[in-house]
C-alpha positions in Angstrom: -32.8 -15.6 239.2 -32.8 -16.7 243.1 -29.4 -17.0 245.3 -29.8 -18.7 248.7 -26.2 -18.7 250.5 -26.0 -20.6 253.3 -29.1 -19.9 254.8 -29.6 -20.5 258.6 -33.2 -20.3 259.7 -34.9 -20.4 263.6 -38.4 -20.7 264.7 -39.1 -20.3 268.2 -35.3 -20.3 269.0 -34.8 -24.0 267.5 -32.4 -24.1 264.3 -34.6 -25.7 261.6 -32.3 -25.0 258.5 -28.7 -25.7 258.8 -26.8 -24.3 255.9 -28.7 -24.3 253.0 -27.5 -23.1 249.6 -28.9 -23.6 245.8 -29.1 -21.3 243.2 -32.1 -20.7 240.0 -31.2 -19.4 237.0 -33.4 -17.2 234.4 -36.0 -20.2 233.1 -34.8 -22.9 235.3 -36.8 -25.2 237.6 -35.8 -26.5 240.1 -37.2 -29.3 242.5 -36.9 -29.5 246.3 -37.7 -32.5 247.6 -37.8 -33.9 251.1 -39.7 -36.0 253.9 -42.3 -34.2 256.3 -40.1 -32.3 259.0 -37.3 -32.0 256.5 -37.6 -28.1 256.5 -39.1 -27.3 253.0 -41.9 -25.2 254.0 -39.4 -23.7 256.1 -37.4 -22.2 253.9 -40.2 -21.1 251.7 -41.6 -19.2 254.0 -38.3 -17.9 255.3 -37.7 -16.7 251.3 -40.8 -14.8 251.5 -40.1 -13.3 255.1 -42.9 -14.5 257.4 -41.7 -13.6 260.5 -42.4 -16.3 262.2 -39.0 -17.8 260.2 -35.9 -16.2 261.6 -32.7 -16.3 259.5 -30.0 -16.3 261.7 -27.2 -16.4 259.2 -26.5 -16.6 255.3 -28.3 -14.4 252.3 -31.2 -14.8 250.1 -30.6 -12.4 246.4 -33.0 -11.9 243.7 -31.1 -10.8 240.3 -28.1 -10.1 242.6 -30.2 -7.9 245.1 -30.1 -8.7 248.4 -33.6 -9.1 249.7 -32.5 -11.2 253.6 -34.1 -8.5 255.7 -36.5 -6.9 253.6 -40.4 -7.6 254.5 -42.5 -9.6 252.6 -44.2 -7.0 250.7 -41.2 -5.4 249.3 -39.5 -8.9 248.1 -42.6 -9.3 246.7 -42.4 -5.8 244.9 -38.8 -7.1 244.1 -39.8 -9.9 241.9 -40.8 -12.9 244.1 -43.8 -14.7 244.8 -44.7 -17.6 247.1 -47.9 -20.3 245.7 -48.7 -21.5 249.4 -49.4 -25.5 249.8 -52.5 -24.1 252.0 -53.8 -20.8 250.6 -55.7 -19.1 253.1 -59.4 -18.3 252.5 -60.5 -14.3 252.5 -64.1 -13.8 252.8 -65.2 -10.6 251.7 -62.1 -10.1 249.7 -63.1 -11.0 245.5 -60.0 -12.3 243.4 -60.4 -9.0 241.5 -59.8 -6.4 244.2 -57.1 -8.4 245.8 -55.2 -9.0 242.4 -55.6 -5.1 241.9 -53.9 -4.1 245.2 -51.0 -6.7 244.6 -50.3 -5.6 241.4 -50.3 -2.0 242.5 -47.4 -2.8 244.9 -45.8 -5.3 242.2 -45.5 -2.3 239.8 -45.2 1.0 242.1 -48.6 2.5 240.4 -50.7 3.1 243.7 -54.0 4.0 241.6 -53.9 0.9 239.3 -56.8 0.8 236.9 -59.5 -1.5 238.1 -60.6 -1.9 234.2 -57.2 -2.7 233.1 -56.6 -5.1 235.9 -60.3 -7.0 235.4 -59.0 -6.8 231.9 -55.9 -8.5 232.6 -57.2 -11.2 234.6 -60.3 -11.9 231.9 -57.4 -12.7 229.2 -55.5 -15.0 232.2 -58.4 -16.7 232.9 -59.1 -17.8 229.5 -55.6 -18.8 228.7 -55.7 -20.8 231.7 -58.9 -22.8 231.0 -60.6 -20.9 233.7 -64.0 -19.9 234.3 -64.0 -15.7 233.9 -66.3 -15.8 236.3 -63.9 -16.9 239.0 -62.4 -13.2 239.2 -65.7 -11.9 241.1 -65.7 -14.4 243.7 -64.1 -14.1 247.4 -60.5 -15.0 247.9 -60.2 -18.8 248.3 -63.7 -18.8 249.8 -65.6 -22.3 248.8 -62.7 -23.3 246.3 -61.9 -27.0 245.7 -58.3 -27.6 246.4 -58.0 -27.8 242.7 -59.0 -24.1 241.9 -57.2 -22.7 245.0 -53.9 -23.9 243.5 -55.2 -22.8 240.0 -55.8 -19.9 241.6 -52.2 -19.3 242.7 -50.9 -19.9 239.5 -53.2 -17.3 238.0 -51.8 -14.7 240.6 -48.7 -15.6 239.3 -49.2 -15.0 235.6 -50.5 -11.5 236.9 -47.9 -10.5 239.2 -44.8 -11.5 236.8 -42.6 -12.4 238.8 -38.9 -12.8 238.6 -38.9 -16.4 240.6 -41.6 -18.0 242.0 -41.7 -20.7 245.0 -44.2 -22.9 245.1 -44.5 -24.7 247.9 -45.8 -28.5 247.5 -48.5 -27.1 244.9 -49.2 -30.6 243.8 -50.4 -31.6 247.7 -54.4 -32.5 247.8 -54.8 -32.6 244.0 -56.1 -35.7 242.3 -54.3 -36.9 239.0 -56.6 -34.8 236.7 -56.3 -31.5 238.9 -52.7 -32.1 239.2 -52.2 -31.9 235.6 -54.6 -29.0 234.8 -52.3 -27.2 237.7 -49.0 -28.7 235.4 -50.3 -27.2 232.3 -51.2 -23.7 233.6 -47.8 -23.6 235.2 -46.2 -24.6 231.7 -48.2 -21.6 230.4 -47.3 -18.9 232.4 -43.4 -20.2 231.9 -44.4 -19.4 227.9 -45.2 -16.3 228.5 -42.9 -15.0 231.0 -39.5 -17.5 229.7 -37.3 -15.7 232.4 -39.3 -16.8 235.4 -37.3 -19.1 237.9 -39.4 -21.9 239.5 -38.0 -23.4 243.1 -40.8 -26.2 243.2 -40.7 -27.6 246.7 -42.8 -31.0 246.9 -42.3 -34.5 248.6 -43.1 -36.5 245.4 -42.3 -37.3 241.6 -45.3 -37.1 239.9 -45.8 -33.5 239.4 -42.5 -34.0 237.7 -43.8 -35.8 235.2 -45.7 -32.8 233.6 -43.4 -30.4 234.9 -39.3 -31.5 234.0 -36.9 -29.8 236.2 -33.8 -28.7 235.5 -31.8 -29.7 238.8 -33.4 -31.7 241.8 -31.9 -31.2 245.0 -32.7 -33.5 248.0 -33.5 -31.8 251.5 -33.0 -34.0 254.7 -32.3 -32.2 258.2 -32.2 -28.8 257.1 -29.5 -29.6 254.5 -29.5 -30.4 251.0 -27.9 -33.2 250.6 -27.6 -34.4 247.1 -28.0 -32.1 243.6 -28.5 -33.5 240.2 -30.5 -33.9 237.1 -33.7 -35.3 236.7 -32.5 -39.0 237.7 -32.3 -37.8 241.0 -36.1 -37.7 241.2 -36.3 -41.0 239.9 -33.5 -42.4 242.2 -35.8 -40.5 245.2 -38.9 -42.5 243.9 -37.2 -45.9 243.4 -35.0 -46.0 246.6 -36.7 -43.1 249.1 -34.9 -40.8 251.5 -33.5 -43.1 254.0 -30.9 -43.7 251.3 -29.4 -40.7 251.0 -29.9 -39.9 255.1 -27.9 -43.1 255.8 -25.4 -41.8 252.8 -25.3 -38.5 254.5 -24.3 -40.3 257.5 -21.6 -41.9 256.8 -19.9 -38.6 255.2 -20.6 -37.0 258.3 -18.7 -40.0 260.3 
């Protein structure tokens, strides 16, 4: 679904990512773990084409198609989705109208019916255990942290992406909200079993609800370790410094 090949990314002329490579297959969940400043959010933003993040070399492919130089909207239309760490509030734009615009691009139907979108939203709010009045509210305005993250999952469900990059979806959530959000992700996966997910996180706690197929450790702009779910347990037990020390030893 998603192939990241030797990607280097610079911000303001400074190189942040120094050759990241990984691949997410159909239906797989990959967790990318790392401390603050390791480059996790840089990768997420570069994958979806944030113009502040320049890909200086390497390639990003979705279902084998090279999307490295495409603008954000075209990447979204090709089946990529980004769940933000800090979703923005957009006053004056309802969840319904936002989803209609986004789905029109994703489906390639400029005059997509408002009624069709409304019915799909009502169906998905029920499946995700959300109040259907939610869709009339302005996007993220006055939402709690948990509501913002659940809205991201609702968007993911509606847009039916091929690959979803979830940037610290667990950030700012208490244990109850975390469980609800993780259950929402699993509900979407059940409806779309081929969906590939790259889940970016500091901590293992969300992985207690959403079991990864692969875990990657990102340090100083490079993937320094990859493995199964046991790698996340090692991170929780030993911290990231163990991987940093091992990587320096190999470099030496």
